[in-house]
C-alpha positions as CSV (number, residue, x, y, z in Angstrom):
1,X,0.0,0.0,0.0
2,X,1.3,3.4,-1.0
3,X,1.8,6.1,1.7
4,X,-0.3,9.3,1.5
5,X,1.9,11.9,3.3
6,X,1.9,13.6,5.5
7,X,1.9,10.7,7.9
8,X,1.1,10.5,11.6
9,X,2.2,11.3,14.2
10,X,1.2,14.8,13.1
11,X,2.9,18.1,13.9
12,X,1.2,21.4,13.6
13,X,2.8,21.9,10.2
14,X,1.9,18.4,8.9
15,X,-1.6,18.5,10.3
16,X,-2.2,21.8,8.6
17,X,-0.9,20.4,5.3
18,X,-3.2,17.4,5.6
19,X,-6.2,19.8,6.2
20,X,-5.3,21.9,3.2
21,X,-4.9,18.8,1.0
22,X,-8.4,17.7,2.0
23,X,-9.8,21.1,1.3
24,X,-8.2,21.2,-2.1
25,X,-9.5,17.7,-3.0
26,X,-13.1,18.4,-1.9
27,X,-13.1,21.6,-3.9
28,X,-12.5,19.6,-7.0
29,X,-15.9,17.9,-6.4
30,X,-14.4,14.7,-7.8
31,X,-15.6,11.8,-5.7
32,X,-12.9,9.4,-7.1
33,X,-10.1,11.8,-6.2
34,X,-11.5,12.5,-2.7
35,X,-12.0,8.8,-2.0
36,X,-8.2,8.1,-2.5
37,X,-7.5,9.9,0.8
38,X,-9.3,7.1,2.7
39,X,-8.4,3.6,3.5
40,X,-10.2,0.7,1.7
41,X,-12.7,0.3,4.6
42,X,-13.1,3.7,6.3
43,X,-16.2,4.5,8.4
44,X,-18.0,7.8,8.2
45,X,-20.7,9.6,10.0
46,X,-21.9,12.6,8.0
47,X,-24.8,14.2,9.8
48,X,-27.1,11.3,10.3
49,X,-25.7,9.2,7.4
50,X,-23.3,6.3,8.0
51,X,-21.0,5.2,5.2
52,X,-18.4,2.4,5.1
53,X,-15.8,1.8,2.4
54,X,-14.5,3.8,-0.6
55,X,-17.3,2.7,-2.9
56,X,-20.0,4.1,-0.5
57,X,-18.0,7.3,-0.1
58,X,-17.9,7.7,-3.9
59,X,-21.7,7.2,-4.1
60,X,-22.3,9.5,-1.2
61,X,-20.2,12.3,-2.6
62,X,-21.7,11.9,-6.1
63,X,-25.2,12.4,-4.7
64,X,-24.0,15.2,-2.5
65,X,-22.5,17.2,-5.3
66,X,-25.5,16.5,-7.5
67,X,-27.6,18.4,-4.9
68,X,-25.1,20.9,-3.6
69,X,-24.4,23.0,-6.7
70,X,-21.4,25.3,-7.0
71,X,-20.0,23.8,-3.8
72,X,-17.0,25.7,-2.3
73,X,-15.3,24.8,1.0
74,X,-12.9,26.2,3.6
75,X,-11.3,23.9,6.3
76,X,-9.3,25.1,9.3
77,X,-7.2,23.0,11.6
78,X,-8.7,23.0,15.0
79,X,-6.5,20.5,16.9
80,X,-4.3,17.4,16.4
81,X,-2.7,14.6,18.4
82,X,-0.8,11.6,17.2
83,X,-2.9,10.0,14.4
84,X,-6.0,12.3,14.9
85,X,-7.0,15.7,13.5
86,X,-10.0,17.9,14.4
87,X,-11.2,20.3,11.7
88,X,-13.8,23.1,11.6
89,X,-15.2,24.0,8.2
90,X,-17.6,26.1,6.2
91,X,-19.0,25.6,2.8
92,X,-21.4,27.3,0.5
93,X,-23.6,25.9,-2.2
94,X,-27.0,26.3,-3.8
95,X,-29.8,23.9,-4.4
96,X,-31.7,23.3,-7.7
97,X,-34.2,26.0,-6.8
98,X,-31.4,28.5,-6.5
99,X,-31.4,28.8,-2.6
100,X,-27.9,29.5,-1.3
101,X,-26.7,27.8,1.9
102,X,-23.7,28.2,4.2
103,X,-22.9,25.0,6.1
104,X,-20.8,25.1,9.3
105,X,-19.3,21.9,10.7
106,X,-16.7,20.0,12.7
107,X,-14.9,16.9,11.7
108,X,-12.9,14.3,13.6
109,X,-10.4,12.4,11.6
110,X,-8.3,9.3,12.4
111,X,-5.5,8.0,10.2
112,X,-3.6,4.7,9.7
113,X,0.2,4.5,9.5
114,X,0.0,5.1,5.7
115,X,-1.7,8.5,6.1
116,X,-5.0,7.2,4.9
117,X,-8.1,8.3,6.8
118,X,-9.9,5.4,8.5
119,X,-12.6,7.3,10.4
120,X,-14.4,10.6,9.7
121,X,-17.2,12.0,11.9
122,X,-18.9,15.2,10.7
123,X,-21.5,17.3,12.4
124,X,-22.9,20.0,10.2
125,X,-25.5,22.8,10.5
126,X,-27.0,24.7,7.5
127,X,-27.9,28.4,7.3
128,X,-29.9,29.9,4.5
129,X,-28.1,32.9,2.9
130,X,-28.8,35.2,0.0
131,X,-26.5,35.1,-2.9
132,X,-25.0,38.5,-2.1
133,X,-24.0,37.1,1.4
134,X,-21.7,34.6,-0.1
135,X,-18.0,34.7,1.1
136,X,-16.7,31.5,-0.5
137,X,-16.1,31.7,-4.2
138,X,-14.3,28.6,-5.5
139,X,-11.1,27.1,-4.2
140,X,-9.0,29.0,-1.7
141,X,-6.6,31.4,-3.5
142,X,-2.9,30.9,-2.8
143,X,-2.9,34.3,-1.0
144,X,-5.3,33.0,1.7
145,X,-3.6,29.7,2.4
146,X,-2.7,29.2,6.0
147,X,-5.2,31.9,7.2
148,X,-8.1,31.0,9.4
149,X,-11.5,31.6,7.7
150,X,-13.7,33.9,9.8
151,X,-16.8,32.5,11.5
152,X,-19.1,35.2,10.1
């Protein structure tokens, strides 16, 4: 099995790199690419949905990005220890009716020795916004990397 650096145990720098890599991958909205960051048999809790394995992740993300149009995400490192990372995030998208949403959440991640995620638990809350209230427009520009994204 090929390693997916950075590998645990994480330092502040390597944990931040792992978080940015995840943000970059999710902003592609490519379920196949995102799934490569996970072990063959990871377990997820995403809100009230439970997912196991890469194939289920791909199916989940395909459906998600079919509903959540023009999805754009920001992740921030919250904490880390050993093989675990805690992340807070915000993303914006709109539905098929044109309603914009900002979703706030926290994720708990656990990794194997190869740097693949084996567990992801996500708690997420959605807030209706108007299009003019949007703050996230596509992937994070290089000039904003390493900066914490404001809560409001």
